[in-house]
C-alpha positions in Angstrom: 0.2 0.1 0.2 1.2 3.8 -1.1 2.2 5.8 1.7 0.2 9.3 2.1 3.2 11.4 0.9 3.5 9.1 -2.3 -0.5 9.3 -2.8 0.1 12.9 -2.2 2.8 13.5 -4.8 0.8 12.0 -7.1 -2.3 14.0 -6.8 -0.4 16.8 -7.0 0.8 15.7 -10.2 -2.3 14.8 -11.3 -3.7 18.4 -10.5 -1.0 20.0 -12.6 -1.3 17.7 -15.6 -5.4 18.9 -15.2 -4.9 22.6 -15.7 -4.5 23.7 -11.9 -1.3 26.3 -11.6 1.9 23.8 -11.2 2.9 26.1 -8.2 -0.6 25.6 -6.4 -0.8 21.9 -7.0 1.2 20.2 -4.7 0.1 22.4 -1.9 -3.3 21.7 -2.6 -3.0 18.1 -2.8 -1.1 18.5 0.6 -4.1 20.9 1.8 -7.0 18.4 0.5 -4.8 15.4 2.6 -5.3 16.9 5.5 -8.3 17.7 5.7 -9.7 14.3 4.9 -6.8 12.9 7.5 -8.2 15.1 9.8 -4.5 16.3 10.4 -2.1 19.1 11.0 0.3 20.4 9.6 3.0 19.1 12.0 1.3 15.4 12.3 1.7 15.7 8.5 5.2 16.2 8.8 5.4 13.1 11.6 3.4 10.9 9.4 3.3 11.2 5.7 5.7 8.3 5.3 3.3 5.8 7.3 1.0 3.7 5.1 -2.4 6.0 3.9 -5.7 4.6 5.9 -8.1 2.3 4.5 -10.7 4.4 3.5 -8.4 7.8 3.1 -7.9 6.7 -0.7 -11.4 7.0 -1.6 -12.6 9.9 -0.1 -9.2 11.8 -1.2 -10.0 11.1 -5.0 -13.7 12.6 -4.2 -11.5 15.9 -3.5 -9.1 15.5 -5.8 -12.2 15.2 -8.6 -13.5 18.1 -7.5 -10.5 20.6 -7.6 -9.7 18.9 -11.4 -12.9 20.5 -12.1 -11.3 23.6 -10.3 -13.5 24.3 -7.0 -11.1 26.3 -5.4 -9.5 24.4 -2.2 -11.3 27.1 0.0 -14.7 25.8 -0.6 -13.9 22.3 -1.1 -12.4 22.8 2.6 -14.9 24.9 3.7 -12.0 27.4 5.4 -9.2 29.7 4.7 -6.4 31.2 6.7 -6.9 35.6 7.2 -4.4 37.5 9.7 -3.7 34.3 11.5 -7.4 33.4 12.0 -9.6 30.6 10.3 -12.4 32.1 8.3 -15.5 29.9 7.0 -16.1 30.2 3.1 -18.9 29.1 0.8 -19.6 30.5 -2.4 -21.1 33.3 -1.3 -18.1 34.9 -0.2 -14.9 36.0 -1.8 -11.9 33.7 -0.3 -9.9 36.2 2.0 -6.6 36.7 0.3 -3.1 37.3 1.5 -3.2 40.7 0.3 -6.1 42.1 1.6 -3.8 41.8 4.6 -2.4 44.8 3.4 -5.6 46.6 4.5 -5.5 45.8 8.0 -1.5 46.8 8.1 -2.4 50.3 7.1 -5.2 50.6 9.7 -3.4 49.7 12.4 -0.5 52.2 10.8 -3.2 55.0 10.6 -4.0 54.4 14.3 -1.3 52.9 16.2 -2.4 54.4 19.6 -5.9 53.0 19.5 -5.4 49.4 19.8 -5.0 49.1 23.7 -7.8 47.3 25.1 -8.5 50.1 28.4 -8.2 52.6 25.7 -12.0 54.4 26.1 -11.6 55.7 22.6 -11.6 53.3 20.3 -11.1 53.5 16.4 -14.4 53.8 14.8 -14.5 51.1 11.9 -16.8 50.3 8.6 -15.9 47.6 6.4 -17.7 48.1 3.3 -18.6 44.8 1.1 -17.4 42.4 4.5 -18.1 39.2 2.8 -16.9 36.8 5.2 -15.7 39.5 7.5 -12.4 38.8 7.3 -11.3 42.6 7.6 -14.0 43.3 10.4 -12.9 40.9 12.3 -9.1 41.1 12.1 -9.8 44.3 12.6 -11.9 43.7 16.1 -8.8 41.4 17.3 -6.7 44.2 17.0 -8.7 47.0 17.8 -10.2 45.6 21.2 -12.5 49.0 21.7 -13.2 49.3 18.0 -17.0 50.1 17.3 -17.2 48.3 14.0 -19.8 48.4 11.1 -19.4 45.7 8.5 -22.1 45.9 5.9 -22.9 43.9 2.7 -25.4 43.5 -0.1 -25.9 39.9 0.0 -27.5 38.5 2.9 -26.0 35.4 2.5 -22.4 36.7 2.8 -23.7 38.4 5.7 -24.7 34.8 7.3 -21.3 33.9 6.5 -19.6 36.9 8.5 -22.3 36.7 11.6 -20.8 33.3 11.7 -17.2 33.7 11.6 -17.7 36.9 14.1 -19.2 34.0 16.9 -16.1 31.9 15.7 -13.9 34.3 16.9 -15.3 35.7 19.9 -16.4 39.4 18.3 -19.7 39.0 17.3 -20.9 41.3 20.0 -18.8 44.0 18.8 -19.5 44.4 14.7 -22.8 45.5 14.0 -23.8 43.9 10.5 -25.6 45.9 8.1 -27.3 44.6 5.2 -27.3 47.9 2.7 -25.6 48.6 -0.4 -22.1 50.1 0.3 -22.6 52.7 3.5 -25.5 52.7 6.0 -26.6 55.9 7.6 -24.3 56.6 10.6 -22.2 59.1 12.4 -18.9 60.0 11.0 -16.3 57.3 11.5 -12.4 57.4 12.1 -11.8 54.5 9.3 -14.4 53.1 5.9 -12.4 50.1 4.8 -13.3 47.8 1.8 -12.4 45.6 -1.0 -15.0 46.1 -3.8 -15.9 44.8 -6.7 -13.5 46.0 -8.9 -13.3 43.9 -11.9 -14.6 45.0 -15.1 -17.0 43.1 -16.8 -15.3 42.5 -20.3 -12.7 40.9 -18.1 -14.4 37.7 -16.8 -13.6 35.2 -19.9 -9.8 35.7 -18.9 -10.3 34.8 -14.8 -9.1 31.7 -13.5 -11.9 29.7 -13.2 -11.6 28.9 -9.4 -12.7 32.7 -9.5 -15.1 32.9 -12.4 -17.1 29.8 -11.8 -16.9 29.4 -8.2 -16.9 33.1 -6.4 -19.8 35.5 -6.1 -20.4 37.9 -9.2 -21.5 40.4 -6.7 -18.5 40.7 -5.0 -16.0 40.6 -8.3 -17.4 42.5 -10.8 -18.0 46.8 -11.2 -19.1 47.8 -14.8 -17.1 47.9 -17.6 -14.1 50.1 -16.3 -14.2 48.5 -12.6 -14.1 51.8 -11.0 -18.1 52.3 -10.0 -17.7 51.1 -6.4 -14.6 53.6 -6.2 -16.4 56.6 -7.6 -19.4 55.7 -4.7 -17.1 55.4 -1.9 -15.4 58.8 -2.9 -18.5 60.4 -3.6 -20.2 59.2 -0.1 -17.6 58.3 2.3 -16.1 62.3 2.1 -16.3 64.6 4.9 -19.7 63.9 6.5 -18.7 60.2 7.0 -14.9 60.5 8.6 -13.9 62.9 11.2 -10.8 64.5 11.0 -8.1 62.8 10.6 -9.9 59.9 9.5 -9.2 57.2 6.8 -10.6 55.5 3.9 -8.9 52.2 2.9 -9.5 50.5 0.2 -8.1 47.1 -2.3 -7.0 47.8 -6.0 -6.9 45.8 -9.3 -3.7 44.8 -10.2 -3.9 48.0 -13.1 -6.0 50.8 -11.3 -3.6 52.9 -9.2 -3.3 55.6 -11.9 -7.2 55.3 -12.6 -8.2 55.3 -9.2 -5.8 58.0 -7.8 -7.2 60.6 -10.1 -11.0 59.4 -9.4 -10.1 60.4 -5.8 -8.6 63.7 -6.7 -12.0 64.4 -8.8 -13.5 64.2 -5.0 -11.4 65.9 -3.3 -9.7 62.8 -1.8 -5.9 63.3 -1.0 -3.6 59.7 -1.9 -1.4 59.0 1.2 0.2 55.6 0.2 0.2 52.8 -1.6 1.4 49.5 -0.8 2.6 46.7 -3.2 1.8 43.3 -2.5 4.5 40.7 -3.0 4.1 40.8 -6.5 4.9 44.1 -6.9 1.5 45.2 -7.9 -0.1 48.3 -6.5 -2.4 47.1 -4.4 -4.1 48.9 -1.4 -4.5 52.9 -1.1 -5.1 54.7 2.1 -6.9 58.3 1.5 -7.5 61.3 3.7 -10.7 64.0 2.6 
């Protein structure tokens, strides 16, 4: 009988041959194996040279078949890590991505003195288009005195976000609001958003994992991808931000210049742009 390691290596080769990106296939095969076995990474490293349990092969093959159909690993196993926290993932929400963690980093950098848990005047935050709740929940853990509102147009996404908030014990500090963009609210210190920013004309060029399995409402924004930035700049101005407040948004891979020009048209100042590990301008910090 084959060892776990040999079975996983063969599965990785199958995934790569079947169209899964070659830099992802080995890791995907391992994650799916650990999910079937119920092993954490340490157990896997220590035990992968053992023979695979009798029931492993059939269950594992079923998950590999789903991955070959380009279903994302996050949806197959039902979770994805973000900011060191585990989040439930379904087809109703975007899979949390590492580059979105830059928004959390910039929020911390913008309000370094507002994080102690005993601080009375915590930062007030709105997460627009919360999806899985990853940003709102990560910020709740980093700003223990924060008042947070998380909005989404999708009630199904809000249900996922609420479950994730309960999972991490912050559900009593986040108000989840079903609305399109910003709710009716007093001025806040920080607005964050990973808005839909993919032009609809680019849908055919997306990876199947994104195009076929993630919600359209969280991906696409008219024909130029800028619709939600326009609305955020128009609706999130001085009447929504306190003095010294910040708006922090994620960007599409080629949108830095166009979003900056749009921001200037609405009298926003670009304070900073962060690049992701691939050198793509990914997060913009603004003030009005």
